[in-house]
C-alpha positions in Angstrom: 60.6 90.4 16.1 56.9 91.3 16.5 55.8 88.3 14.4 58.2 86.1 16.3 56.8 87.3 19.6 53.2 86.6 18.5 54.2 83.1 17.5 56.0 82.6 20.8 52.9 83.6 22.6 50.9 81.1 20.6 53.2 78.1 20.5 55.8 78.3 23.3 54.5 80.3 26.2 52.7 77.5 28.0 55.9 75.6 28.6 58.6 78.1 28.4 56.7 80.9 30.1 56.4 84.6 29.3 60.0 85.6 29.9 61.6 82.3 28.6 62.4 81.1 32.1 60.7 77.7 31.6 59.5 75.6 34.5 62.3 74.4 36.7 62.8 70.6 36.5 60.1 70.3 33.9 60.6 72.6 30.9 64.0 74.1 30.2 64.6 77.9 30.0 65.1 79.7 26.8 66.4 82.8 28.5 70.2 82.9 28.6 70.1 79.2 27.4 73.4 77.7 26.5 71.7 74.7 24.8 69.6 76.9 22.6 72.4 79.1 21.5 75.0 76.3 20.8 73.4 74.9 17.7 70.9 76.8 15.5 70.3 73.7 13.3 69.4 71.6 16.3 66.9 74.3 17.4 65.3 74.4 13.9 65.0 70.6 13.8 63.4 70.5 17.3 60.8 72.9 16.3 60.0 70.9 13.1 60.3 67.4 14.5 60.0 67.9 18.3 62.4 66.7 20.9 62.5 64.0 23.6 65.0 62.6 26.0 67.6 64.2 28.1 69.0 67.6 27.4 71.3 69.7 29.6 70.5 73.4 29.7 72.6 75.7 31.8 73.9 72.7 33.8 70.5 71.2 34.6 69.3 68.0 33.0 65.7 68.0 31.6 64.0 64.9 30.3 60.6 65.7 28.8 58.9 65.8 25.4 58.4 68.8 23.1 56.1 68.2 20.1 57.0 69.3 16.6 55.0 72.2 15.3 53.3 72.7 11.9 54.8 76.0 11.1 56.1 77.5 7.8 59.8 78.2 7.2 59.1 81.9 7.8 57.2 81.3 11.0 60.1 79.1 12.4 62.6 81.8 11.4 60.6 84.5 13.0 60.0 82.7 16.3 63.7 81.6 16.5 64.9 85.1 15.8 62.7 86.4 18.6 63.8 83.7 21.1 67.5 83.9 20.1 67.4 87.7 20.7 65.4 88.0 23.8 65.9 87.6 27.6 69.7 87.9 27.4 70.2 85.8 24.2 72.2 87.3 21.4 72.1 85.2 18.2 72.7 85.6 14.6 69.7 86.0 12.3 68.1 82.7 11.2 67.0 82.9 7.5 64.1 81.1 6.0 66.5 79.3 3.7 68.2 77.7 6.7 64.9 76.4 7.9 64.2 75.0 4.4 67.6 73.2 4.3 67.1 71.6 7.7 63.5 70.6 6.8 64.6 68.9 3.6 67.6 66.9 5.0 
């Protein structure tokens, strides 16, 4: 969790804010986020490849661009485990092997 928090502060904080609340109408929240928790593979892919276009988070439509990040499998697992288990989120542990599988699809 500590490694994940450090990575979050380096890569995600600017858009998703310190407590994962995002910026209303611009950047979606990660705190208590239905979109985030629905599909771990999609979250992995979005960190690797980025995301654009409409996405509905907690009933609100967002339409912005998130760049992909040049992170190792371990770093992605660490940051996702931090995000998926902070601010009211409760998710299963994401393993490095899952990141590797998504990256190599």
